[in-house]
N, C-alpha and C positions, 0 to 999 in steps of 0.2 A: 546387582546394582539397585540402590534405592531409587524410587521414582523421582526424587528431587534432583538426582544427578543425571537424569535422562536429558536428551537434547530437546530444543524447541525447533519445530519444523515450520518453514515458511515457503509458500509457493506463489508464483505469479505466472501469467501467460508468457512473460518475457523477462527482462532484466530490470524493469522499472522498480520492482519490489525490493531491489537492493537498498533503496532509501529507507524502507521499513526495517530491513536487517540492520542498517546503520543505526537507526533510532533505538532498536532493541539492544544493540551492543553498547550504546552510550548509557542507557538507563540500567541495563542488566549485565554488567561486565563479567559476572561470574558464570553466565549461562553459555553452554555450547549451542551453536546455531547451525542448522542445516538448511540450506536454500536450494529450492528446485525452480528453475526457469524453464517453462515448456516452450522453448524457442522454436521447436519444429512446427508448432501449431498456432503461434502468435499471428494475428491478434484474436482474442476471444470475443471482442466487441462486435465482430461481424457474423458470429456464429449464432445458431438457434439456441434457445434456452435449454433444450434437451441435450444438445451437444456440449454446451458449457458445463452442465451438471455432470455429464459422463466424464469429461476431462477432469473435472474437479474431484470426482470420486477416485479416478486413477491416481491423481496426484496425492491424495490423502493416503491411499493404500501404499504408495511408494514411501512416503514419509514415515508411516507407521511401521513399515518393514524395517526401518532403521532405528526403531525404538524411541520415538519421540514421546514427550509427555504432554504436548500441546501443539496445535496447528494454527498458524496465522495465515489467512487467505489474503495475500497482499496484492489483490487484483480487484478493481472495482466491479468489473463485469461479473466475475465469479462470486463476489460478495453479494451482489444484487440478486443473483439467481439461485445460488447453491447452498447458502448457509443453513437454512432449516433442514434440508435433506442430509447434509453432512452431519449435523448434530444428531439427527435421528439414527444415522448409520454407524457412527463411531463413538465409543465411550471414552472421550477425553475432551478437554476444553478446546473449542474451535472458535476463533475470533475472526471477523472480517474487518475491513477498513472503514466501512460506511458508518456503522453504529457508533463507534468511539468518536469519529469526527463530528457526528450530529450532537452527541452528548456534550462534547467540549464546546461546540458552537453555542449551544443553549446556555451553558454556564457563562459564556463570555458576553453574549449580547445584552444590551440594555434596552434597545428599541424593539427587539423581536423581528427585526428586518435583516435577513441573512442572504448572502450571495453564495453561489456554488459554481466553481469552474471545473471542467473535466473534459474528457473526450466526448465525441458525438454520441457514442453508445451509452455512456454513463448518464449524460444529460437527458437523452431521449428516453431512457428507462424510467425516469421519474422517481427513482428510489429515494434519492436525497430529499426531493420535494415532499414525498409522502411521509417519510420519517420525521422531517423537521416540523411539518404541520401537526403530526400526531403528538409531538413533544411541545407544541404550543407556539410555534413560530407564527408571527402575524403576516409576514410577507416573505416569499422566497423568490430570488432572482437567479435563474440558471443561465450559464453561458458556456458553449463549447469552445475550447481553445486548442484545436488540433495541432497547430504549428509548434506549440510548446514542447511536444514530445521529441520531434527531431532536433529542435534547438538544444534540449537537454542532452540528448545522446551525442551531439556533435561538440558539446562543451561550450556552446555559445549561450551562456547564461547571464553574463554580466557585461554586455557590450551594447553598442548603439542599435544593432539589428534587433536584439532581444527586447530592448526598451521600446523601440518603435512598434514591434508586434504587440507587446503588452499594452501599449497606449491604445491601439486599435481595439483590442479585445476588451479592455477593462474600463473604457471611457464611461460606461453607464453606471458603474458602481459607486464612485464617490458622491456623497450626498444622498444616496438612496438606501445603502445598507451600512451597518456598523460592524459587521462580521463577515468574513469571506472564507469559505472552506476550500482548501486546495484538494479537489476531489480526483486527483490522479497521482499515482506514486512517483511520476517523474517531476511533478511540479515543485516539490520542495527545493530542487536544485536551482529553481528560478525565484526563490522566495525573496531574495534581496531586491531583484528587479521589480517583482510584483509589488513589494512594499513601497518602493520608490514611486511607482506609478499611482498606487492607491492612496498614499498619504497616511499620516499618523491617525486619522480618524477611523480607519478601518483596521480591525484586529484580524490577523491571518491565522487560520486554523490549519496546522500541519497534521494531516491524517496519520502520517507515519509516527509522529510523536504521540498523538492521541491513542493509537492502538498499543504503543509500547507501554504507556501508563496503565491502560486497561488490562493488559496482560500481566503487568507487575502486580496489580491489585488482585487479579483472579488467582494467580499462582500463590500469592501470599495468603489468601483466604483458604486455599487448599493445602497449605504448608508444603508447597512444591518448589519454592525458590531454592536455588543452589547456593551453598556456602563455600564452594570450591573456587579458588582463585584462578583467573586466567582462562575464561571460556574459549574453546577452539571453534573454528568455523570450517564448514565444508560447503562446496558449491557444486551443483549438478545442473547441466543443461541437456536438452534433448536434440540440439542441433547447433552448429557453428560456434564451437568453443572459442575460436580465435576472436570473434566479435565480442563475445561475452568477456574475454580477458581485457580487451581494449576499453569497452564502455564501462565494465565493472570497475576497472582500475580508476577510471575518471570519476565514477560515482563515489567510490569509497576512499580514494586517495592512497591506494596501496595495490601491490601486485597480488592478484588472486590466483594466478596460474598454478602455483604449487598445490593449491587446495581445490582445483577445478577438475571435474570429470564429466565426460560425455556418458549419458545413460539412455536406456531404451525402456519405455513404459509399457511395451506390448504385454508383458506377463501380468500387468496389473489391470488389464481391461476386464 
């Protein structure tokens, strides 16, 4: 098999990274996608840096064992802590969700004033703040929005409850920033509600779409883009496949159960 026909591997601590898989499928329809959700050990945001790195290494070994040509780390916590070590350890393109989101935000902003919303762990890590300032942002406003995750997983993304929560979380952004990064893989599901609350003056940056564009450019430069029609998808989780079926179907708008398997990462430790 030529390298261009190999799969793209995606991993997340849970199932939120399916929004990244969806974005990849939209932009790169010819690519075969293999998704790993480490649902037995979710969330990564409460774990130590050393533990998150160890889990990320195991996830990469699993994906590489299935013959992937690139890995997308569709987890903000793992992206913030593990990317440099993963790139040193494995000889293939490895992309996280933070850097592409930052680059897209810097291309979008006019004022240099950028907001970031994410989980508590992501905001407290300061990784977005650091990278944005390194890229020339004049002001960075971060806000943890933890209730957005359960709202997304319950499918409550476009109703009064979601809008009320969004208004509480996002009230400080209008008039203060011109660009807002959706710094959690669940948040694109709430993009319509977030846009309604923020108004037209704020450009939303979907990190899932940003990483898909970055991967397309990376694979293109390496001549690794597939030209085979109809990319297949495989899904693996480490616990609770029934919940992954339910929420994954909601995220992707299709039944993933025929392509979903339970797996054990023990041998990749």
